[in-house]
C-alpha positions in Angstrom: -10.2 18.7 11.0 -7.4 20.7 9.3 -7.4 21.8 5.7 -6.8 19.0 3.2 -3.9 19.8 0.9 -6.2 21.0 -1.9 -8.3 23.1 0.4 -5.1 24.6 1.9 -4.0 25.7 -1.6 -7.4 27.1 -2.5 -7.5 29.0 0.8 -4.1 30.5 0.1 -5.1 31.4 -3.5 -8.2 33.2 -2.2 -6.7 35.0 0.8 -3.2 35.6 -0.6 -3.4 35.2 -4.4 -0.1 37.0 -5.1 1.7 35.4 -2.1 4.7 33.4 -3.0 4.2 29.6 -3.0 7.7 28.8 -4.2 10.7 29.9 -6.3 12.1 27.9 -9.2 15.2 29.1 -11.1 14.5 32.7 -9.8 10.9 32.5 -11.1 8.2 33.2 -8.5 5.1 31.0 -8.4 2.1 32.6 -6.6 -0.6 30.6 -4.9 -3.1 31.8 -7.6 -0.9 30.5 -10.4 -0.4 27.2 -8.7 -4.1 26.8 -8.1 -5.1 27.8 -11.6 -2.5 25.5 -13.3 -3.6 22.6 -11.0 -7.2 23.1 -12.0 -6.3 23.1 -15.7 -4.2 20.0 -15.5 -6.9 18.3 -13.5 -9.3 19.0 -16.4 -6.6 17.6 -18.8 -6.4 14.4 -16.8 -10.2 14.0 -16.8 -10.2 14.7 -20.6 -7.7 11.8 -20.9 -10.2 9.5 -19.1 -8.4 9.6 -15.8 -11.0 8.8 -13.1 -11.0 8.9 -9.3 -8.9 6.1 -8.0 -6.8 5.8 -11.1 -3.0 5.8 -10.6 -1.1 8.7 -12.3 2.6 8.0 -12.3 4.8 11.1 -11.7 8.3 10.5 -12.9 9.9 13.9 -12.4 12.7 15.7 -10.7 11.7 18.6 -8.4 10.1 21.2 -10.8 6.9 23.2 -10.9 5.1 20.6 -13.0 5.5 18.0 -10.2 3.9 20.3 -7.7 1.1 21.1 -10.1 0.5 17.5 -10.9 0.2 16.5 -7.2 -2.6 19.1 -6.7 -4.2 18.2 -10.0 -4.5 14.6 -8.8 -5.9 15.7 -5.5 -8.5 17.8 -7.3 -9.7 15.0 -9.5 -9.4 12.2 -6.9 -6.8 10.3 -8.9 -3.9 8.7 -7.0 -0.6 10.5 -7.4 2.2 7.9 -7.6 5.7 9.3 -7.7 8.5 7.1 -8.9 12.1 7.8 -7.8 14.3 9.3 -10.5 17.2 7.0 -9.5 15.4 3.8 -10.3 16.5 1.7 -13.3 14.2 0.3 -16.0 14.2 -3.1 -14.2 12.9 -1.5 -11.0 10.4 0.8 -12.8 9.0 -2.0 -14.9 8.0 -4.1 -11.9 6.3 -1.1 -10.3 4.4 -0.2 -13.4 3.2 -3.7 -13.8 1.8 -3.6 -10.3 0.3 -0.1 -10.6 -1.4 -0.4 -14.0 -1.3 3.4 -14.3 -3.9 5.4 -16.3 -1.3 7.9 -17.2 2.4 8.5 -17.0 3.8 12.1 -16.6 7.6 12.3 -17.0 10.5 14.3 -18.4 13.0 13.7 -21.2 16.0 13.4 -18.8 14.4 10.4 -17.1 12.3 8.9 -19.9 15.0 6.6 -21.2 14.4 4.5 -18.1 10.7 4.1 -18.9 10.5 4.2 -22.7 10.9 0.4 -23.2 8.0 -0.3 -20.8 5.5 -2.9 -22.1 2.9 -1.0 -24.1 0.2 -3.3 -22.9 0.9 -1.9 -19.4 1.7 1.7 -20.4 0.4 2.5 -23.9 2.3 5.2 -25.8 -0.9 7.2 -25.9 -0.9 7.3 -22.1 2.6 8.9 -21.8 3.0 12.6 -21.2 6.3 14.5 -21.2 6.5 18.0 -19.7 9.5 19.2 -21.8 9.3 21.0 -25.1 9.2 18.8 -28.2 7.6 15.9 -26.3 6.3 14.7 -29.7 9.8 13.8 -30.8 9.5 10.9 -28.2 6.1 9.9 -29.4 4.5 11.2 -26.2 1.8 13.7 -25.4 2.6 17.2 -24.2 2.0 19.0 -20.9 0.8 22.0 -22.8 -1.9 19.9 -24.4 -3.1 18.8 -21.0 -3.5 22.5 -20.0 -5.7 23.2 -23.0 -8.6 20.9 -22.0 -12.0 22.4 -21.6 -13.1 23.3 -18.1 -15.3 20.7 -16.4 -16.8 19.9 -13.0 -16.9 16.7 -10.9 -17.8 15.7 -7.3 -15.4 16.6 -4.5 -13.2 13.5 -3.9 -13.4 11.5 -0.7 -10.9 12.5 2.0 -10.6 8.9 3.1 -9.6 7.2 -0.1 -5.9 7.0 -1.3 -4.5 10.2 -2.7 -0.9 9.3 -3.0 1.2 6.1 -3.1 4.8 6.4 -2.0 7.0 3.4 -2.7 9.3 2.1 0.1 12.6 0.2 -0.3 11.1 -3.2 0.3 13.0 -3.8 3.5 11.3 -7.0 4.6 10.6 -8.9 1.4 13.0 -7.2 -1.0 10.0 -5.9 -3.0 9.0 -2.2 -2.5 5.6 -1.6 -1.0 3.3 1.3 -1.8 2.4 3.4 1.3 -1.1 4.9 0.8 -2.0 8.2 2.3 -5.4 9.9 2.0 -6.3 13.6 1.9 -7.2 13.2 5.6 -3.8 11.7 6.7 -1.9 14.2 4.6 -3.9 17.0 6.2 -3.1 15.7 9.7 0.6 15.4 8.8 0.7 19.0 7.4 -1.1 20.3 10.5 1.3 18.6 12.9 4.4 19.8 11.0 3.0 23.4 11.1 2.1 23.1 14.8 5.2 21.4 16.2 8.2 22.3 14.0 8.5 26.0 14.9 8.0 27.4 11.4 6.1 30.7 10.8 5.0 32.7 7.7 8.2 34.7 8.1 10.3 31.7 7.2 11.7 30.7 3.8 12.7 27.1 3.3 15.4 26.1 0.8 14.0 22.7 -0.1 16.4 20.3 -1.8 14.4 17.2 -0.6 13.1 15.2 -3.5 9.3 15.4 -3.9 9.3 11.9 -5.1 10.1 10.9 -1.5 7.8 11.2 1.5 10.0 13.9 3.2 9.8 16.2 0.2 6.0 15.7 -0.4 5.0 16.1 3.3 7.1 19.2 3.9 6.0 20.9 0.7 2.4 20.4 1.5 3.0 21.7 5.0 4.7 24.8 3.6 1.6 25.5 1.4 -0.8 25.1 4.3 1.3 27.4 6.6 2.1 29.9 3.8 5.9 29.4 4.0 7.6 30.1 0.7 10.1 27.4 -0.4 12.9 27.3 -3.0 12.6 24.4 -5.3 15.6 22.8 -7.0 15.7 19.7 -9.4 18.5 17.9 -7.4 20.5 18.5 -4.3 23.7 20.6 -5.0 25.5 22.0 -2.0 26.8 25.1 -3.7 23.4 26.0 -5.2 21.6 25.4 -1.8 24.0 27.8 0.0 23.7 30.3 -2.8 19.9 30.2 -2.5 20.1 30.6 1.3 22.2 33.8 0.8 20.1 35.1 -2.1 16.6 34.5 -0.7 17.6 34.9 3.0 16.6 31.4 3.7 15.8 30.6 7.3 15.3 26.8 7.3 17.1 23.8 5.9 16.3 20.1 6.0 18.1 17.0 4.7 20.0 13.8 5.5 23.5 13.7 7.1 25.3 13.4 3.7 23.7 16.7 2.5 25.0 18.5 5.5 28.5 17.1 5.1 28.5 18.4 1.6 27.2 21.8 2.7 30.1 22.1 5.2 32.7 21.4 2.5 31.1 23.9 0.2 30.8 26.6 2.8 34.4 26.2 3.8 35.5 26.4 0.2 33.5 29.5 -0.5 31.8 31.2 2.5 28.4 32.7 2.0 26.4 35.0 4.2 24.1 32.5 6.0 23.1 34.8 8.9 19.4 34.4 8.0 19.4 30.7 8.9 17.4 30.0 12.1 17.8 26.2 12.3 18.1 23.0 10.3 16.7 19.5 10.7 18.3 16.3 9.8 16.4 13.2 8.9 16.5 9.8 7.1 19.1 8.6 9.6 20.6 9.6 12.9 23.4 12.2 12.5 26.8 11.7 14.2 27.1 14.2 17.1 30.4 15.6 15.7 28.9 16.3 12.3 25.9 17.9 14.1 28.1 20.2 16.2 30.3 21.0 13.2 27.3 22.0 11.1 26.0 24.2 13.8 29.4 26.0 14.0 30.0 26.4 10.2 26.4 27.2 9.2 25.8 29.4 12.1 22.5 27.8 13.1 21.6 24.8 15.3 21.0 21.5 13.6 18.5 19.0 15.1 17.7 15.4 14.5 14.2 14.6 13.2 12.4 11.2 13.2 9.8 10.4 10.6 8.8 7.6 8.2 6.9 7.2 5.0 4.0 5.8 7.0 3.7 8.7 9.5 5.1 12.1 10.3 4.3 14.5 13.1 4.0 12.4 16.2 7.6 13.2 17.0 9.4 16.4 16.4 13.1 17.3 16.4 15.2 16.9 19.5 16.8 20.0 21.1 20.3 18.6 21.8 22.9 16.8 19.8 22.6 13.1 19.3 20.0 10.7 18.0 17.1 12.2 20.0 13.6 13.3 19.1 10.7 14.7 21.2 7.2 13.4 21.5 4.8 16.0 20.1 2.0 17.3 22.4 -1.0 15.0 22.4 0.8 12.4 20.3 -0.2 8.7 20.9 2.9 6.5 21.2 4.0 3.4 23.0 7.3 1.5 23.4 6.8 -2.2 23.6 8.8 -5.4 23.8 8.5 -8.4 21.4 5.4 -9.6 23.2 3.6 -6.2 22.7 3.9 -5.3 26.4 4.8 -1.7 27.3 8.4 -1.5 28.5 9.3 0.4 31.7 10.7 3.9 31.6 14.3 3.9 30.4 14.0 0.5 28.7 14.3 0.0 25.0 11.2 -0.9 23.0 9.7 -0.8 19.5 8.0 2.5 18.8 4.3 2.3 18.1 2.3 5.3 16.9 -1.5 5.9 16.6 -3.3 8.9 15.2 -4.9 10.6 12.2 -1.5 11.1 10.7 -0.8 7.4 10.2 -1.0 5.9 6.7 -4.1 4.0 5.7 -2.3 0.8 4.5 0.0 -0.7 2.0 -1.8 -0.5 -1.4 -2.6 -3.9 -2.8 -0.9 -5.7 0.2 -3.4 -6.6 2.9 -0.9 -9.0 4.6 1.8 -6.3 5.0 -0.9 -3.9 6.2 -2.1 -6.3 8.8 1.4 -6.9 10.0 2.2 -3.2 10.5 -1.2 -1.8 11.5 -2.5 -3.7 14.5 -5.4 -2.5 16.7 -5.0 1.0 15.3 -1.2 1.1 16.1 1.5 1.4 13.6 4.5 -0.8 14.4 7.5 1.3 13.2 10.2 -1.3 13.5 12.4 1.3 15.2 13.6 0.7 18.8 13.6 3.8 21.1 14.2 4.6 24.7 12.4 7.2 26.8 14.6 10.0 28.2 13.9 13.0 30.3 10.6 14.8 29.8 9.3 14.3 26.3 12.5 13.1 24.8 13.0 9.8 23.0 16.4 8.3 22.1 16.8 6.2 18.9 18.5 2.9 19.7 18.4 0.7 16.6 16.3 -0.7 13.7 14.6 -4.0 14.1 14.8 -4.8 10.4 18.0 -5.5 8.4 17.9 -2.1 6.7 20.9 -0.3 5.2 20.5 3.4 5.3 22.8 5.2 2.8 22.4 8.9 2.4 19.0 8.8 4.2 17.7 6.3 1.7 16.7 2.8 2.9 18.2 -0.1 1.0 16.9 -3.6 1.3 19.7 -6.2 1.6 17.3 -8.8 0.2 16.7 -6.7 -2.9 20.4 -6.3 -3.5 21.1 -10.0 -2.8 18.4 -11.0 -5.4 20.1 -8.7 -8.0 23.5 -10.3 -7.3 22.0 -13.8 -7.7 20.4 -12.8 -11.0 23.4 -10.8 -12.3 25.6 -13.8 -13.2 25.2 -17.6 -13.5 28.3 -18.2 -11.4 26.8 -16.7 -8.2 25.8 -19.4 -5.8 24.9 -17.4 -2.7 24.9 -13.7 -1.9 24.7 -11.6 1.3 24.7 -7.8 1.7 25.6 -5.8 4.8 26.1 -2.1 5.7 29.2 -0.5 7.1 29.0 2.7 9.2 30.0 5.9 7.5 30.3 9.3 9.0 28.7 11.2 6.1 26.5 8.7 4.4 25.3 6.8 7.5 26.1 3.4 5.9 27.8 2.1 2.8 26.8 -1.1 0.9 29.1 -4.2 0.7 28.5 -7.7 -0.5 29.7 -11.2 0.0 29.2 -14.0 -2.5 30.0 -17.7 -2.9 30.6 -18.9 -6.5 30.0 -22.0 -8.4 32.8 -23.9 -10.1 32.1 -22.0 -13.4 33.7 -18.8 -12.0 36.6 -17.2 -13.9 39.1 -14.4 -12.9 36.8 -11.8 -14.4 33.6 -13.0 -12.6 33.6 -10.4 -9.8 33.7 -7.4 -12.2 31.1 -9.1 -14.4 28.8 -9.5 -11.4 29.1 -5.9 -10.4 28.5 -4.8 -14.0 25.3 -6.9 -14.0 24.1 -5.5 -10.8 24.6 -1.9 -12.1 22.1 -2.8 -14.9 19.5 -3.9 -12.3 19.7 -1.4 -9.5 20.0 2.3 -8.9 23.6 3.5 -8.3 23.1 4.0 -4.5 22.1 0.4 -4.1 25.1 -1.1 -5.9 27.7 -2.6 -3.5 31.0 -0.7 -3.3 33.0 -3.9 -3.1 32.3 -7.6 -3.5 34.2 -10.2 -1.4 34.4 -13.9 -2.1 33.8 -16.5 0.6 33.9 -20.3 0.4 30.6 -20.3 2.4 28.4 -17.8 4.1 28.3 -17.8 7.9 25.1 -19.2 9.4 23.7 -19.6 12.9 22.3 -22.7 14.7 19.0 -22.3 12.8 20.9 -22.2 9.4 19.9 -18.5 9.0 22.4 -16.1 7.6 24.5 -14.6 10.3 24.8 -10.9 9.3 26.7 -10.0 12.5 29.6 -12.3 11.5 29.5 -10.9 8.0 29.9 -7.4 9.4 32.8 -8.6 11.5 34.4 -9.9 8.4 33.7 -6.7 6.6 35.3 -4.6 9.3 38.3 -6.9 9.4 38.8 -6.4 5.7 37.9 -2.6 5.6 38.8 -1.3 9.1 38.7 2.4 8.0 
């Protein structure tokens, strides 16, 4: 059994108290400081009647308080529940209703999207802001949490949920909460440390959002291994390159859109990136030309990486250009057909994964859990094909998911927002269009009722913008007399995509 995230931090704080955990705005945070602040915040949570199993909502950009809050929850046995900064009030309100959190920890820059929340679900007294002058927003303060008296409590279970990470709701249009325990988080960290070629001599420049699985998992692995990382609130290409040059960063990770932006920024103002050893690209497969171009411009190889919110570590990055990954040593995987039978070598099949690094279920959703976890195997929904040696090649996704900038978007969720945005919308359908940098872009088709007017399209889009995060809003809306359907009267998305490419060939 590898160290749980909390034990990994405590070990580093004991063995390397002055070692660098991370940098934030040129301020160095040591392992000792991180451990001490996490203990104080854990006491503050307990003093606010947060108990093991309670949900603590973390609504923060990448900043030290977010890292501290994760470890504080781990210490107490509360369930850390990060919410994505891009979500609108409508999206957040539904998540809060389902979570029934014991406490909310946020920041002023995001609080406007949560402030109107029903006080019966999130009382004002249960809201904490980490910024100065939190009282001006009728919220409690982070500093007050740190002033709580020391206390002791039993060591939390390593099998119970420790973090809930919301998905995009790709099957039903409603986000699910992926539950990981200290045990599964430990297994993920251990596999990342073992398989991804990082050492204590590395320095990661980490623009991945810690409200997402990729940011959480990697940051915990960095702490376990003792790899310093550079934390930044949001991705900014110029800042990332400046940090690589300033801190002599050796490792980068991000989606294709990030690397496309890094290439433009580096060409516009070259930096010394000679310290970079390699980069990994995740969230979506990277076009080969972008992968090769990044390797040339950044001066380091760029590899594709497969992972999901439900599991990381069974596959590691591929060693050649293209949508390839490698099966990690001792990983348990299968490729199966629609009947669950293993496919022959070279044939395409759905990837199944089993192991201690697989999530423990979808919180509050036993039906979805039973569908995805069967006989100990996680059904990923991704179709792969075996190549030479330990190589796997990504083929396609089984589900109708749009991946824009490495973020999954549920067509069902966008379609529901279109239908609710204006009374003139009769039917709605959403599809993705391939894009070199973003992976895919979002477009919509609608049919209208007779009450439509010349301004209806703009009104529909304006209504959707009030309901969805910007990255989910369709770039264009096309009118059809009727939506194409197959012989079973199901929406024919393939025909819709053909119509989209006919209207937008570039």
